[in-house]
Residue frames as qw, qx, qy, qz and C-alpha x, y, z in Angstrom:
[[0.467, 0.583, -0.656, 0.105, 95.04, 98.25, 104.80],
 [0.268, -0.319, 0.789, -0.451, 94.65, 96.70, 108.29],
 [0.486, -0.109, -0.818, -0.288, 93.19, 93.22, 108.46],
 [0.639, -0.437, 0.162, -0.611, 90.67, 92.09, 110.92],
 [0.956, -0.073, -0.283, -0.005, 92.28, 88.58, 111.11],
 [0.581, -0.747, 0.318, 0.059, 94.63, 87.81, 113.86],
 [0.284, 0.665, -0.687, -0.076, 98.21, 86.77, 113.04],
 [0.924, -0.038, -0.364, -0.107, 98.94, 83.08, 113.11],
 [0.763, 0.062, -0.462, 0.449, 101.09, 81.54, 115.93],
 [0.535, -0.621, -0.304, 0.486, 102.69, 83.03, 118.97],
 [0.232, 0.850, 0.015, 0.472, 103.61, 86.80, 119.10],
 [0.590, -0.062, -0.402, 0.697, 106.52, 88.07, 121.12],
 [0.069, -0.337, -0.261, 0.902, 105.24, 91.68, 121.37],
 [0.149, 0.704, 0.626, 0.300, 101.97, 93.26, 120.41],
 [0.133, -0.141, -0.086, 0.977, 101.87, 97.09, 120.02],
 [0.071, 0.717, 0.694, 0.011, 98.42, 98.50, 120.48],
 [0.145, 0.083, 0.109, 0.980, 97.83, 102.03, 119.05],
 [0.030, -0.691, -0.717, 0.089, 94.86, 103.79, 120.48],
 [0.131, -0.618, -0.062, 0.773, 96.00, 107.41, 120.04],
 [0.530, 0.733, 0.422, 0.070, 95.03, 109.57, 117.10],
 [0.021, 0.919, -0.213, -0.330, 97.67, 112.32, 117.04],
 [0.797, 0.576, -0.182, 0.026, 99.75, 111.76, 113.90],
 [0.185, 0.708, -0.609, 0.306, 103.10, 112.27, 115.66],
 [0.560, -0.353, 0.634, -0.400, 102.21, 109.97, 118.51],
 [0.927, 0.260, 0.188, -0.194, 101.00, 107.22, 116.07],
 [0.661, 0.640, -0.365, 0.147, 104.17, 107.48, 114.05],
 [0.168, -0.581, 0.710, -0.359, 106.23, 107.05, 117.48],
 [0.758, -0.174, 0.545, -0.312, 104.28, 103.97, 118.28],
 [0.899, 0.435, -0.017, -0.053, 104.77, 102.44, 114.83],
 [0.342, 0.736, -0.535, 0.234, 108.52, 103.28, 115.06],
 [0.457, -0.464, 0.660, -0.375, 108.65, 101.57, 118.42],
 [0.913, 0.114, 0.319, -0.228, 107.07, 98.42, 116.84],
 [0.755, 0.605, -0.238, 0.089, 109.64, 98.43, 114.14],
 [0.009, 0.732, -0.587, 0.345, 112.33, 98.78, 116.70],
 [0.725, -0.303, 0.538, -0.305, 111.09, 95.66, 118.60],
 [0.929, 0.363, -0.031, -0.058, 111.67, 93.66, 115.48],
 [0.257, 0.782, -0.543, 0.167, 115.40, 94.25, 116.00],
 [0.485, -0.426, 0.706, -0.291, 115.37, 91.58, 118.70],
 [0.166, 0.204, -0.916, -0.302, 114.48, 89.06, 116.16],
 [0.249, 0.265, 0.850, -0.381, 111.01, 88.23, 117.56],
 [0.011, 0.506, 0.682, 0.529, 107.56, 88.47, 116.01],
 [0.013, 0.257, 0.291, -0.922, 105.64, 91.67, 116.37],
 [0.083, 0.617, 0.724, 0.297, 102.05, 92.53, 115.72],
 [0.019, -0.054, -0.062, 0.996, 100.85, 96.04, 115.28],
 [0.004, 0.585, 0.811, -0.014, 97.32, 96.72, 116.22],
 [0.075, -0.326, -0.006, 0.942, 96.14, 100.01, 114.73],
 [0.489, 0.675, 0.477, -0.278, 93.01, 101.46, 113.04],
 [0.580, 0.339, 0.427, 0.606, 93.71, 101.99, 109.30],
 [0.081, 0.929, 0.252, 0.257, 92.41, 105.61, 109.57],
 [0.409, -0.868, 0.186, 0.210, 95.44, 106.46, 111.70],
 [0.600, -0.219, 0.547, 0.541, 97.71, 105.41, 108.85],
 [0.459, 0.793, 0.135, -0.377, 97.13, 107.99, 106.21],
 [0.848, 0.399, 0.157, 0.312, 98.75, 107.51, 102.84],
 [0.433, 0.704, -0.150, 0.543, 102.29, 108.84, 102.59],
 [0.439, -0.824, 0.171, -0.317, 102.57, 109.35, 106.37],
 [0.065, 0.565, -0.779, 0.264, 105.51, 108.21, 108.47],
 [0.595, -0.120, 0.658, -0.446, 103.15, 105.94, 110.29],
 [0.874, 0.379, 0.085, -0.293, 101.96, 104.23, 107.05],
 [0.538, 0.633, -0.554, 0.052, 105.49, 103.81, 105.85],
 [0.169, -0.453, 0.796, -0.364, 106.43, 102.17, 109.11],
 [0.754, 0.043, 0.480, -0.446, 103.45, 99.91, 108.97],
 [0.811, 0.527, -0.176, -0.182, 104.34, 98.87, 105.47],
 [0.197, 0.638, -0.722, 0.180, 107.88, 98.13, 106.64],
 [0.520, -0.240, 0.722, -0.388, 106.55, 95.84, 109.34],
 [0.870, 0.308, 0.208, -0.323, 104.50, 94.00, 106.73],
 [0.617, 0.650, -0.443, -0.036, 107.57, 93.69, 104.39],
 [0.007, 0.496, -0.816, 0.298, 109.56, 92.22, 107.29],
 [0.494, -0.120, -0.840, -0.188, 106.76, 89.62, 107.70],
 [0.009, -0.129, -0.680, 0.722, 105.16, 91.09, 110.84],
 [0.007, -0.624, -0.767, -0.146, 101.37, 91.44, 111.37],
 [0.123, 0.072, 0.126, -0.982, 99.48, 94.79, 111.10],
 [0.130, -0.454, -0.870, -0.140, 95.95, 94.23, 112.00],
 [0.256, -0.525, -0.185, -0.791, 92.92, 96.30, 112.78],
 [0.328, -0.301, 0.527, -0.724, 91.08, 96.66, 116.12],
 [0.854, -0.009, -0.135, -0.502, 88.81, 93.85, 115.12],
 [0.831, 0.165, -0.502, 0.174, 91.74, 91.43, 115.78],
 [0.145, -0.671, 0.489, -0.539, 92.63, 92.94, 119.19],
 [0.786, -0.373, 0.352, -0.346, 91.43, 90.02, 121.46],
 [0.974, 0.213, 0.016, 0.076, 92.74, 87.31, 119.24],
 [0.514, 0.673, -0.313, 0.430, 96.11, 89.02, 118.88],
 [0.272, -0.678, 0.452, -0.512, 96.52, 89.76, 122.61],
 [0.932, -0.214, 0.180, -0.230, 95.72, 86.16, 123.42],
 [0.931, 0.214, -0.062, 0.288, 98.88, 85.16, 121.58],
 [0.287, 0.800, -0.268, 0.453, 101.08, 87.91, 122.63],
 [0.715, -0.216, -0.466, 0.475, 103.78, 87.39, 125.31],
 [0.280, -0.364, -0.213, 0.862, 104.16, 91.17, 125.91],
 [0.174, 0.774, 0.552, 0.257, 101.93, 94.09, 125.15],
 [0.213, -0.187, -0.072, 0.956, 102.63, 97.90, 124.68],
 [0.113, 0.804, 0.584, 0.023, 99.62, 100.29, 124.62],
 [0.263, 0.078, 0.117, 0.955, 100.17, 103.70, 123.03],
 [0.002, 0.784, 0.611, -0.105, 97.63, 106.28, 124.15]]
């Protein structure tokens, strides 16, 4: 479900998820959703394997997409970070 293509245009905040523990991934995704409350653009960079179907992390990523924010895979890391004004890294 994660794309390898970077999102278009500038990004206010990029959230990079490199952890694998389900609870930690879900927390990172919740943080990304919370960042959208400021009204800026958010990009979530996460490996699709960390978003199992039905998990809280998957639902959060789907919510970001529904709100018009980018959810991309690690292949888009460099291009996404080049457009981000701020970066959060979750380990």
